[in-house]
C-alpha positions in Angstrom: 57.7 -29.2 -16.1 58.9 -27.5 -13.0 58.2 -30.0 -10.3 57.4 -33.8 -10.4 55.4 -35.4 -7.6 56.0 -39.2 -7.7 54.1 -41.7 -5.6 56.5 -43.9 -3.6 54.3 -46.2 -1.5 52.7 -44.2 1.3 54.5 -40.9 0.5 55.2 -38.6 -2.4 58.7 -37.8 -3.7 59.3 -34.2 -4.6 61.6 -33.9 -7.7 62.5 -30.4 -9.0 62.6 -30.5 -12.8 63.6 -26.9 -13.6 65.5 -24.0 -12.0 62.1 -22.3 -11.4 60.8 -25.4 -9.6 63.9 -25.6 -7.4 63.8 -21.9 -6.6 60.1 -22.1 -5.7 60.7 -25.2 -3.5 63.5 -23.3 -1.7 61.0 -20.7 -0.6 58.9 -23.4 1.1 61.7 -25.4 2.8 64.4 -24.4 5.2 68.0 -24.0 4.0 69.0 -27.3 5.7 66.7 -29.2 3.3 67.9 -27.7 0.0 70.5 -30.4 -0.8 67.9 -33.1 -0.2 65.5 -31.2 -2.5 68.1 -30.8 -5.2 68.9 -34.6 -5.1 65.2 -35.6 -5.0 65.5 -37.1 -1.5 62.4 -35.3 0.0 59.3 -37.3 0.5 56.0 -35.9 2.0 52.9 -37.5 3.3 50.0 -37.5 0.7 48.1 -34.7 2.3 51.1 -32.4 2.7 52.0 -33.1 -1.0 48.5 -32.1 -2.0 48.7 -28.8 -0.2 52.2 -28.1 -1.6 50.9 -29.1 -5.1 48.0 -26.7 -4.9 50.2 -23.9 -3.7 52.6 -24.5 -6.5 49.8 -24.5 -9.1 48.6 -21.2 -7.7 52.1 -19.8 -8.1 52.1 -20.8 -11.8 54.4 -23.8 -11.5 54.0 -26.6 -14.0 53.5 -29.9 -12.1 53.8 -33.5 -13.3 52.3 -36.4 -11.4 53.4 -40.1 -11.5 51.6 -42.8 -9.4 54.8 -44.8 -9.1 58.4 -44.9 -10.4 60.1 -48.0 -11.7 63.5 -48.4 -13.3 63.5 -50.8 -16.3 65.9 -53.7 -16.0 65.9 -53.6 -12.2 63.0 -56.0 -11.7 
């Protein structure tokens, strides 16, 4: 898996999962956002995430999708 797209309420969290995924994301975001990308702090509206997802697939990236993220033991 190169990039995970994780539903977080009304937005999609972008989580790079490989060096290839991170490098690909760096070609789509300005330098100022790279630290946020590397630490999975970037969230996009649903429509923007769909466009990014299609572009990533066309580039040969392997994508994973989760509808929500929960941490066991925290609820």
